[in-house]
Structure formats: C-alpha cells, structure tokens
KEKOLMI-7542 format. One record per residue (C-alpha): x, y, z; residue number from 1. Coordinates in Angstrom, 1 decimal, decimal comma, always signed. Example, Ala and Ser with C-alpha at 12.3 -4.5 7.8 and 13.67 -1.06 7.14 Angstrom:
residues 2
+--------+--------+--------+-----+
|      u |      v |      w |   i |
+--------+--------+--------+-----+
|  +12,3 |   -4,5 |   +7,8 |   1 |
|  +13,7 |   -1,1 |   +7,1 |   2 |
+--------+--------+--------+-----+
This chain:
residues 249
+--------+--------+--------+-----+
|      u |      v |      w |   i |
+--------+--------+--------+-----+
|   -0,7 |  -55,5 |  +19,9 |   1 |
|   +1,1 |  -53,2 |  +17,6 |   2 |
|   +4,8 |  -52,3 |  +17,5 |   3 |
|   +6,4 |  -50,8 |  +20,5 |   4 |
|   +6,0 |  -47,1 |  +20,7 |   5 |
|   +3,2 |  -46,9 |  +18,1 |   6 |
|   -0,3 |  -45,8 |  +18,7 |   7 |
|   -3,1 |  -47,7 |  +17,0 |   8 |
|   -5,0 |  -45,5 |  +14,5 |   9 |
|   -8,4 |  -44,3 |  +15,6 |  10 |
|  -11,4 |  -46,0 |  +13,9 |  11 |
|  -12,7 |  -44,1 |  +10,9 |  12 |
|  -16,2 |  -42,6 |  +11,2 |  13 |
|  -19,0 |  -43,6 |   +8,9 |  14 |
|  -18,7 |  -42,5 |   +5,4 |  15 |
|  -20,7 |  -39,4 |   +4,4 |  16 |
|  -23,6 |  -40,5 |   +2,3 |  17 |
|  -24,5 |  -39,0 |   -1,1 |  18 |
|  -27,4 |  -37,1 |   +0,2 |  19 |
|  -25,2 |  -35,2 |   +2,7 |  20 |
|  -22,7 |  -34,5 |   +0,0 |  21 |
|  -25,4 |  -33,2 |   -2,3 |  22 |
|  -26,8 |  -30,9 |   +0,4 |  23 |
|  -23,4 |  -29,5 |   +1,2 |  24 |
|  -22,7 |  -28,8 |   -2,5 |  25 |
|  -26,0 |  -27,1 |   -2,9 |  26 |
|  -25,4 |  -24,9 |   +0,1 |  27 |
|  -22,0 |  -23,9 |   -1,2 |  28 |
|  -23,4 |  -23,2 |   -4,7 |  29 |
|  -26,1 |  -21,0 |   -3,1 |  30 |
|  -23,5 |  -19,0 |   -1,1 |  31 |
|  -21,4 |  -18,4 |   -4,2 |  32 |
|  -24,4 |  -17,3 |   -6,2 |  33 |
|  -25,6 |  -14,9 |   -3,5 |  34 |
|  -22,3 |  -13,0 |   -3,7 |  35 |
|  -23,1 |  -12,5 |   -7,4 |  36 |
|  -26,6 |  -11,3 |   -6,8 |  37 |
|  -28,2 |  -14,6 |   -7,9 |  38 |
|  -30,2 |  -17,3 |   -6,2 |  39 |
|  -31,5 |  -20,7 |   -7,1 |  40 |
|  -35,1 |  -20,8 |   -8,5 |  41 |
|  -37,7 |  -23,5 |   -7,9 |  42 |
|  -36,3 |  -25,6 |  -10,7 |  43 |
|  -32,7 |  -25,1 |   -9,7 |  44 |
|  -32,0 |  -22,4 |  -12,3 |  45 |
|  -30,2 |  -19,2 |  -11,1 |  46 |
|  -32,3 |  -16,0 |  -11,1 |  47 |
|  -31,4 |  -12,4 |  -10,4 |  48 |
|  -32,1 |  -10,8 |   -7,1 |  49 |
|  -33,7 |   -7,4 |   -7,7 |  50 |
|  -32,5 |   -5,8 |   -4,5 |  51 |
|  -28,9 |   -6,9 |   -4,8 |  52 |
|  -26,2 |   -4,3 |   -4,2 |  53 |
|  -22,6 |   -5,4 |   -4,9 |  54 |
|  -20,4 |   -5,2 |   -1,8 |  55 |
|  -17,7 |   -2,6 |   -1,7 |  56 |
|  -14,3 |   -3,4 |   -0,2 |  57 |
|  -13,6 |   -1,6 |   +3,0 |  58 |
|  -10,1 |   -0,5 |   +2,1 |  59 |
|   -8,5 |   +2,8 |   +2,9 |  60 |
|   -7,0 |   +4,3 |   -0,3 |  61 |
|   -4,5 |   +7,0 |   -0,8 |  62 |
|   -5,1 |   +8,9 |   -4,1 |  63 |
|   -2,4 |  +11,1 |   -5,4 |  64 |
|   -3,3 |  +13,9 |   -7,9 |  65 |
|   -0,4 |  +15,5 |   -9,7 |  66 |
|   -0,5 |  +19,3 |  -10,3 |  67 |
|   -0,9 |  +20,6 |  -13,8 |  68 |
|   +2,0 |  +21,4 |  -16,2 |  69 |
|   +4,0 |  +24,5 |  -15,8 |  70 |
|   +6,5 |  +26,1 |  -18,3 |  71 |
|   +9,3 |  +24,5 |  -16,3 |  72 |
|   +7,7 |  +21,1 |  -16,7 |  73 |
|   +7,2 |  +21,7 |  -20,4 |  74 |
|  +10,9 |  +22,6 |  -21,0 |  75 |
|  +12,2 |  +20,0 |  -18,5 |  76 |
|  +13,7 |  +22,7 |  -16,2 |  77 |
|  +14,6 |  +21,7 |  -12,7 |  78 |
|  +12,8 |  +23,6 |   -9,9 |  79 |
|  +13,2 |  +24,4 |   -6,3 |  80 |
|  +10,3 |  +25,9 |   -4,2 |  81 |
|  +10,5 |  +29,3 |   -5,7 |  82 |
|   +7,3 |  +30,9 |   -7,2 |  83 |
|   +7,1 |  +32,8 |  -10,4 |  84 |
|   +5,9 |  +32,6 |  -14,1 |  85 |
|   +7,7 |  +29,3 |  -14,7 |  86 |
|   +6,0 |  +27,8 |  -11,7 |  87 |
|   +2,4 |  +28,8 |  -12,8 |  88 |
|   +0,1 |  +26,4 |  -14,6 |  89 |
|   -0,2 |  +26,7 |  -18,4 |  90 |
|   -3,7 |  +27,7 |  -19,6 |  91 |
|   -4,2 |  +24,4 |  -21,4 |  92 |
|   -3,1 |  +22,5 |  -18,3 |  93 |
|   -6,0 |  +24,1 |  -16,4 |  94 |
|   -8,4 |  +22,6 |  -19,0 |  95 |
|   -6,7 |  +19,2 |  -18,6 |  96 |
|   -7,1 |  +19,4 |  -14,8 |  97 |
|  -10,8 |  +20,1 |  -15,2 |  98 |
|  -11,2 |  +16,9 |  -17,3 |  99 |
|   -9,2 |  +15,0 |  -14,7 | 100 |
|  -11,5 |  +16,3 |  -12,0 | 101 |
|  -14,6 |  +15,0 |  -13,8 | 102 |
|  -13,0 |  +11,5 |  -14,1 | 103 |
|  -12,0 |  +11,7 |  -10,4 | 104 |
|  -15,6 |  +12,5 |   -9,5 | 105 |
|  -17,0 |   +9,7 |  -11,5 | 106 |
|  -14,7 |   +7,2 |   -9,7 | 107 |
|  -14,9 |   +8,5 |   -6,2 | 108 |
|  -17,8 |  +11,0 |   -6,0 | 109 |
|  -20,0 |   +8,9 |   -3,7 | 110 |
|  -17,2 |   +8,7 |   -1,1 | 111 |
|  -15,6 |  +12,1 |   -1,1 | 112 |
|  -17,5 |  +13,5 |   +1,9 | 113 |
|  -15,8 |  +10,8 |   +4,0 | 114 |
|  -12,3 |  +11,6 |   +2,7 | 115 |
|   -9,7 |  +14,1 |   +3,9 | 116 |
|   -7,7 |  +16,2 |   +1,4 | 117 |
|   -4,2 |  +17,7 |   +1,6 | 118 |
|   -2,1 |  +19,7 |   -0,8 | 119 |
|   +1,3 |  +21,2 |   -1,1 | 120 |
|   +1,6 |  +24,9 |   -0,3 | 121 |
|   +3,0 |  +25,8 |   -3,7 | 122 |
|   +1,0 |  +27,9 |   -6,1 | 123 |
|   +0,7 |  +25,3 |   -8,8 | 124 |
|   -0,9 |  +22,9 |   -6,4 | 125 |
|   -3,3 |  +25,6 |   -5,2 | 126 |
|   -4,3 |  +26,2 |   -8,9 | 127 |
|   -4,9 |  +22,5 |   -9,4 | 128 |
|   -7,0 |  +22,3 |   -6,3 | 129 |
|   -9,0 |  +25,3 |   -7,4 | 130 |
|  -10,1 |  +23,5 |  -10,6 | 131 |
|  -11,1 |  +20,4 |   -8,6 | 132 |
|  -13,0 |  +22,6 |   -6,1 | 133 |
|  -15,0 |  +24,1 |   -8,9 | 134 |
|  -15,8 |  +20,6 |  -10,2 | 135 |
|  -16,9 |  +19,5 |   -6,7 | 136 |
|  -19,1 |  +22,5 |   -6,3 | 137 |
|  -20,8 |  +21,8 |   -9,7 | 138 |
|  -22,1 |  +18,6 |   -8,1 | 139 |
|  -23,1 |  +20,1 |   -4,8 | 140 |
|  -20,0 |  +19,1 |   -2,9 | 141 |
|  -18,1 |  +21,6 |   -0,6 | 142 |
|  -14,9 |  +20,1 |   +0,5 | 143 |
|  -12,0 |  +21,6 |   +2,5 | 144 |
|   -8,4 |  +20,9 |   +1,8 | 145 |
|   -5,6 |  +21,2 |   +4,4 | 146 |
|   -2,4 |  +22,9 |   +3,3 | 147 |
|   +0,5 |  +20,7 |   +4,5 | 148 |
|   +4,0 |  +22,1 |   +4,3 | 149 |
|   +5,5 |  +18,5 |   +4,7 | 150 |
|   +4,0 |  +17,5 |   +1,4 | 151 |
|   +5,8 |  +20,1 |   -0,6 | 152 |
|   +7,4 |  +19,0 |   -3,9 | 153 |
|  +11,0 |  +17,8 |   -4,4 | 154 |
|  +13,6 |  +20,5 |   -4,0 | 155 |
|  +16,2 |  +20,5 |   -6,8 | 156 |
|  +18,1 |  +23,4 |   -5,0 | 157 |
|  +21,1 |  +24,5 |   -7,1 | 158 |
|  +19,7 |  +22,9 |  -10,2 | 159 |
|  +16,8 |  +25,3 |  -10,2 | 160 |
|  +16,1 |  +27,0 |  -13,6 | 161 |
|  +18,5 |  +24,7 |  -15,5 | 162 |
|  +18,1 |  +21,7 |  -17,8 | 163 |
|  +20,4 |  +18,7 |  -17,9 | 164 |
|  +22,3 |  +20,3 |  -20,8 | 165 |
|  +22,9 |  +23,4 |  -18,7 | 166 |
|  +24,7 |  +21,5 |  -16,0 | 167 |
|  +28,3 |  +20,3 |  -16,1 | 168 |
|  +30,5 |  +17,6 |  -14,6 | 169 |
|  +29,1 |  +15,5 |  -11,7 | 170 |
|  +25,9 |  +17,6 |  -11,6 | 171 |
|  +25,2 |  +16,9 |  -15,2 | 172 |
|  +25,7 |  +13,1 |  -14,7 | 173 |
|  +23,5 |  +13,1 |  -11,6 | 174 |
|  +20,8 |  +15,1 |  -13,4 | 175 |
|  +20,8 |  +12,8 |  -16,4 | 176 |
|  +20,5 |   +9,8 |  -14,0 | 177 |
|  +17,6 |  +11,5 |  -12,2 | 178 |
|  +15,7 |  +12,0 |  -15,5 | 179 |
|  +16,4 |   +8,3 |  -16,3 | 180 |
|  +14,6 |   +7,3 |  -13,1 | 181 |
|  +17,5 |   +7,0 |  -10,6 | 182 |
|  +15,7 |   +7,6 |   -7,2 | 183 |
|  +19,0 |   +8,3 |   -5,4 | 184 |
|  +20,4 |  +10,9 |   -7,9 | 185 |
|  +20,2 |  +14,5 |   -6,5 | 186 |
|  +22,0 |  +17,8 |   -6,4 | 187 |
|  +24,7 |  +18,2 |   -3,7 | 188 |
|  +22,4 |  +20,5 |   -1,8 | 189 |
|  +19,0 |  +19,1 |   -2,8 | 190 |
|  +16,7 |  +16,2 |   -2,3 | 191 |
|  +16,5 |  +12,8 |   -4,0 | 192 |
|  +13,3 |  +11,1 |   -5,0 | 193 |
|  +13,9 |   +8,4 |   -2,4 | 194 |
|  +14,3 |  +11,0 |   +0,4 | 195 |
|  +11,1 |  +12,8 |   -0,8 | 196 |
|   +9,2 |   +9,5 |   -0,8 | 197 |
|  +10,4 |   +8,7 |   +2,7 | 198 |
|   +9,4 |  +12,2 |   +3,9 | 199 |
|   +5,9 |  +12,0 |   +2,5 | 200 |
|   +5,3 |   +8,4 |   +3,7 | 201 |
|   +6,2 |   +9,3 |   +7,3 | 202 |
|   +3,9 |  +12,4 |   +7,1 | 203 |
|   +1,0 |  +10,4 |   +5,8 | 204 |
|   +1,3 |   +7,9 |   +8,7 | 205 |
|   +2,5 |   +5,0 |   +6,6 | 206 |
|   +6,0 |   +5,0 |   +8,1 | 207 |
|   +9,2 |   +3,9 |   +6,5 | 208 |
|   +9,5 |   +0,4 |   +5,1 | 209 |
|  +11,2 |   -2,0 |   +7,4 | 210 |
|  +12,9 |   -5,3 |   +6,7 | 211 |
|  +11,0 |   -8,3 |   +8,1 | 212 |
|  +13,0 |  -10,0 |  +10,8 | 213 |
|  +14,2 |  -13,5 |  +10,0 | 214 |
|  +12,6 |  -16,2 |  +12,0 | 215 |
|  +14,6 |  -19,1 |  +13,4 | 216 |
|  +13,0 |  -22,5 |  +12,9 | 217 |
|  +13,7 |  -24,8 |  +15,9 | 218 |
|  +13,8 |  -28,5 |  +15,3 | 219 |
|  +12,3 |  -30,5 |  +18,2 | 220 |
|  +14,7 |  -33,1 |  +19,5 | 221 |
|  +14,3 |  -36,2 |  +21,7 | 222 |
|  +15,6 |  -35,8 |  +25,3 | 223 |
|  +18,3 |  -38,4 |  +24,6 | 224 |
|  +19,5 |  -36,4 |  +21,6 | 225 |
|  +19,3 |  -33,2 |  +23,5 | 226 |
|  +21,4 |  -34,5 |  +26,4 | 227 |
|  +23,9 |  -36,3 |  +24,3 | 228 |
|  +27,4 |  -35,3 |  +25,3 | 229 |
|  +26,5 |  -33,7 |  +28,6 | 230 |
|  +28,0 |  -35,0 |  +31,9 | 231 |
|  +25,8 |  -37,6 |  +33,6 | 232 |
|  +25,1 |  -35,4 |  +36,5 | 233 |
|  +24,1 |  -32,3 |  +34,5 | 234 |
|  +21,0 |  -32,3 |  +32,4 | 235 |
|  +18,8 |  -29,5 |  +31,0 | 236 |
|  +15,5 |  -29,3 |  +32,9 | 237 |
|  +12,5 |  -30,6 |  +31,1 | 238 |
|  +10,8 |  -27,2 |  +31,4 | 239 |
|  +13,7 |  -25,5 |  +29,6 | 240 |
|  +14,4 |  -23,2 |  +32,6 | 241 |
|  +18,2 |  -23,7 |  +32,7 | 242 |
|  +20,6 |  -26,3 |  +34,0 | 243 |
|  +20,4 |  -28,2 |  +37,3 | 244 |
|  +22,5 |  -30,9 |  +38,9 | 245 |
|  +20,7 |  -34,2 |  +39,3 | 246 |
|  +23,3 |  -35,3 |  +41,9 | 247 |
|  +24,4 |  -33,5 |  +45,0 | 248 |
|  +21,2 |  -31,4 |  +45,3 | 249 |
+--------+--------+--------+-----+
C-alpha cells in the first residue's frame, strides 16, 4: 500500500495513436481555413470558397461626429450655448463636413438603417447634420435624427467670447490648463470636460465608470488548524453556520 493519507493515482488510458492525432489536426486545420473562406481540396491544397462572406462582428458601436468649425473655433474663443455669427459654421467647414459624410457612408452605409441618430440642439450641429442628411439622401437613405438637449456641448459660461490671453488671474491659469488637456479645469460657473463626459455617458446609457470591488481570497484550512486555540467544548460547525457547544447540549 501507499503512504498513509495518499490516494493511488488512477491508471492512465491508452495512448492516442498517430492516426487519431492526424485526424484531429486535419479537422482543426479545416476549421481554421473555413473562417478564412478556404477549404482543403482533393490533394490537400487549400482552395477558395466562392460563396464565402466574411463574418461581421456583432458589436454595438457609438460613433461620435464632431460639428464643423466656427469662427470661435478658428480663433480659439471659448463659447457657452449662445447662438450667433461666431457659432455658425464657416463655408469651408461645410465642404469639409460633406467630405466627412462620404467617408462615413463608405464605412457604415450598409448598417445605417439599423442605427439611431442624436444631435445637440445647437445650430452648428444642425448645420453639420444637414450636410450628412444631404449625403444620405444622395444614396437613397432617409434617416431621422433626434434632438437631445442632454447632449449639448460643454458650457464655458463666463469665459464666453474670450481667449486665454483675454482672461486674468485664476481664470487665465484654468483656461490655459483646459487648452493643455486638463479635464478638470473649468470656469467657476461653467463645466469641465470630465463633467461633460459623465453627463453624456449617463445619457447614452453607458453609466458612470465604477471601481471594481476587491475580492478576498480565502485560503482553505484543515479542521485542526481552524479550531486551534479554541476551547475544547466550543468548535465551529462543519457546515460553517456558527458556533455550537459540543458539551452540555
């Protein structure tokens, strides 16, 4: 017999023969080739499958299309949600938006009828959507966009109409940090990039990011180790349902 407490290993099964291994390898190779639109010919050479269509991933995608450039964008002027000449698209930006719409159609044109579209209520976004709508119509697509107030652009509030150089003191430092990419920099009465992202994430159903809870790893212990140091008449139940007295019950 073996050592006390040890279990004799189970006998090994018969070794797999070379014919079985070769058949398994051939089956795996055929499966890999089929995903590429190929199959093994009579002589073992891969040949193309004429009716092959590459699989498309079933993944939901969120595509963000920026609005075109305005005079404020061109001169790096901060904006709130006010409308006016400085918040209207430049003529050359409308042409650029048209080119972008053609690229967008080439990439997603066969899936657009199954998509939903939303835009900000600001005029510059309405102008951008108008260019895309014209491009859609040129290919026989009639799509409806929903105007969503919750997706409005960032609000620079009291910085509106000013550049970094026009501001002073703490506002100037915060504006420079914002232009440098600081997502928390903002006017005292305005919105930061981080707050705008959280707002739009919640609106689009993605929810705020949450920290993953830490998991405790429990190390199994032998009963003797678990009960070490306890009184002789008190032991934890084997089912883990609490304490019970072994004596006097």
